[in-house]
N, C-alpha and C positions, 0 to 999 in steps of 0.2 A: 551800682549792683549789688557793691560790699566797699566798706570803708577803708580809704587808703591815709586819713589822716592818723597822727599819732594818738589817740586816745584809749581808755580804757576798756577793754574787750567786754563786750557784753552778748558779742552775737560773734558766732564762727561761721563761715562761708567756706565748706567742702567741694572740692574741685571736682573729686571723683576721676572718671576715667575721659581726659580731654582728648580733643581730636580724633574723636572715634565717630565723627557725625554717619557715616554711610553704615556702619554695622551696632551701634548704639542700641537699636533696637533688639539685633540679632543676640548681642550681647546680654541686654535685659532678660530674654527669653531663655536662653542657657542658663543664666544665674537663678531664675525664677525656677526653672526646673529641679535645678540640684537642690535648692532650698526646700521645696515641696517633698522629694524624695528623701532627704537628710531628715528631716519631721516623721516622715511615716515609717523610715527603718526604723531609727531611733525608739519611736512610740513602739514600732514591733517588737523590740526585744524588750522593754520595758513590759509590755503586755503579756509577753510569753513568758519571763521571769514571774512574773507578779502569780499568771494562772496555773503555769504547767509545774506538776508534781515531780516530772525530769529534770526540772532546773533548780531542784531544792537545793542549793549547795553555795558556799562563800562566794567562790569565783564568779558564779553568775550574777550574785548579789552586787559585787563591785561591776561586772558587766551593765548593770542595769543604770548602776551609779556613773559609770562613763557614758552612757547614755543621755542621762540628765546634764550631764556637762554640756555635751554637744550641742542639744538641743536650745539651751540656756545660751551658750555662743552664738550660734548661726541666726538666733532671734534676735540677740543683742546687736547684730552686725549688718544681717542680709536685707531685712524688710526698709531701714533706712538707706541701706546701699541701692538698692533696687530704686525707689524716690532720686535720688542723686543720678543716677542713672538714665533715668526716662527724660529728665530736666536738665541733664546737663551741667550738675552743679546745683546746691542746694543750699539753704541757710539753716542752722541749727543754734539753740540756744548755748551758751556757753556751760550753763548748770545741766544740760543733755548731754552735751560733750562729754564734761567730767564724770556724770552718771554711766554715759555707755563706755570709757577709759576704766571705770572700777570695776563694772561687772565682769566686761573682758579680761582685766586682770585677776580676778576672784576665780572667773573658769580656768584659765590659762594652769593658775596655780594648783586649783583642785585636781585637774586633770594629771599634773605633774606629779603629785602626791597620789593619786587615785593607780597610775600605773605602776607608781613604786610599791605599793601596797599591794597589787597585783603581782607582780615578780615576786614576791616575796611568800606569797602564797603558792606558786607555783614552785619555786625553791622547797617549801614544805612537802609538798605533794608528790614531788620526785625523789628528794634526797632525805625526805625523812617521813615516808611515806606511813610507817605503822604509830605516830605519834600525832598525824596531820590533824585527826578527828577532835584529840583533845586539846591540841593546842588551838587551833583554829576554829574555835567554836562559832555558834551565833551572837554570841555576848561578844567576844573579840573585834568579830566583823562588825558589828554594829557601832564598836567604840571607835573603829578605826575609821569607819565612814564619818561618823560624826565629827570626829578629830580634826578629818583632813578638810571639811567644810569649813568649821570652827577658825583654823589656822588661815586657811586661805582668805577670809571675811576680814579675819584682825589684821593681818599683815598688811592686804594690801588697802584697808582703810587708812592704816597710818601712813603710807607711802601717799595716799589722794590727799590728805588732808596737809601732807609736807607741800604738796605742787599747788593746793588751791590758797594756802598764803605766799607766795610768790606774786610778783605783779606782774601783768599779763597787759599789753600794750601794744600800740604799731599794727601793723596787717593782721586783721582778724582772717588770714586765708591759709587753709590749711590742703595743700595739693594731695590728698589723699581721700580712699572712700570711706574713712573711720577714723576716731579718734586716739590714734596711737602713742606711747610715750615721746617719742622723737619729734613728730609735727608739734605738739603742744609743749616741748621745750623750746621750741624755735620761735614759740610765741611769747615768751617769758623774756620781761627787758631786764630784770635784777640777777643777781649772780645764780646761774645754776649748779652751782659746784657740792651745794650740799645736798641736793635731788639728785645726782648723779653718783656722788659718794654711798646715799642709799640706798641706790639702784644695785650699786656693786655688791654692797655688803647684804643685801636681800637675795640677791642671788645664789650666796653660798648655801644658804639653810634652803632655800625654796626651788635651785633646779641643780647646782655641782653636786650637792650632798646627796640628792635624789639619783641623779645620774649616776653616780658610782656606785651607790646600792644596788640597781640595777645593773650594771657592769659585771659588780661581783657577784650575785645572786647567778646570774647566767652563764659566768664561767663557772661555779659550783655545781649547776644545773649538768650543762656540757660534758663535765667530767664524769659528773655520775650517771648521764646516759653512754657513755665511752664504756664504760665497765659495765654495762649487761651485755650478757652475752650473747642472745639471739637476737638476729636482725628484727624480728618482729617486736619484740621488747624494746627494741630502741626506737623502730616507727614510731609505736603506740606512745612510748614517752615523750617524744620530742613534738607529734601532735598534739599532746596536750597544752603544750606552751608555743607554739608556732604561732598561731592568730595575735597574740600576743607580744611576740617579738617583732610582728611585722606591724603593729600600731605602734609600739614603742620606737621601732626605724623611723616610720614616718615623721612622729609627732616631734623627736630631737633632731631628726635630720632638717626639719624646717625651721625651727627655735633656731638651730645653730648657721642656717644661711640667714636669717635676718639678724640676729641679734651679737653673731659672733665674727662671723667673716667681715673684715672691713667693707664699709660701704661706700670710700672714696672712687670715685669712677665708674658707680653702678647709677645707671639709668633710674629715673622715678618709674617707668614703664616696669623694667625687671622689677625693682623693689614693690610695686604692686601688685605684680603677678606673685613674687614670693608670699604676699602677705594673703592672697586670697587662697594660698594652699592651706594654710594651717588655720586660717577663718571659716572657710566654706568648702574646701574639698574634703581636708582630712576628716571633719565629723561626718561626712558623706560615706568616706571610706572605712571607717571603723566599722557599722553595722554589716555592709558589704562583706569583711574580709571576715568576720566572726561569724557570719551567718554562712558564706561557702565553706569555710574552714572547720566546722563544728558540727560533727554527727549529732550531739545531745540536741543542739538549735532546730536541725533540721529536723530531726524524728519529731521536736517537741511541734514544731512548724504543722509537719503533716499531721499530727495526731488530734490539733485544735481543726484543721480542714476536715479532718475525719469525722470528729464531732459535731461538727456546724454541720454538715452535708446529711448526718442521720438525723439533726435535729429537724432541719428542714424539711426533709422527707416525712418525718413523724408530724409535721406542722400540718402538712399537705394532704395525710392522710385523715386527720381530726376535722380539717376542714369540708375534704368530700363526703 
């Protein structure tokens, strides 16, 4: 079914979830449902932010961009993963595998930068509210969004080019459901020290520094909230950043479990489950968290449904 000779790799066979013969159709149905809900939930947020006058602020522009990254991430991973599950393993071209890895890296870096920008936005809104409108105007908002995407595309492109220059040979089998970095490095026959050093260096500006910025901004936010005299004021201030804090905790928590904690002794099944968390589950949780915990979004959704009902009623009257 796949090559075992030591030859140059032109096709890669993804094993997916092995030894799940009795429940593989159930897994397929669950993950298909999650994918559909993820796309619908994130498209709902993009639509609400685009059409509702109640969500006309930088915070919601950033939220819509976060939804774009979530849709891109899950669409890059889930359809091929579902095909692998239903076929209990499937081949993929080497170029397709590299492309999947590239867009996976772009969306992860973009989400990391967007969450950092959103934490700075919340810092300005809570710690410096009088100057918030003058600092975080729509021009700066647009510049920050474009910058986050450009940096992500450029940095991951450099890293991907370095990987492509390596010599891939040997077994063309990846015991995973998508082309992640570690499985790709296992296929390289030449010295991978350059790639690993590059990954370590790129983690500093793309992961560690943004994480430090998020921690510092939330320390300042908590300090500012504690200085508010009334309990009502504290609750209102915290409610404006609680959704973002939940999303940040889930995002960095899963990345930490996968890429920072030692993988020695960790079974492949556990590794795949953790990978599912940040490639499939997290993009679903983001719109749910923001929808359930944000009054503005719930109000905008209610207004949109109310306007739609009025429009339908008016069309009925005209037809009668």
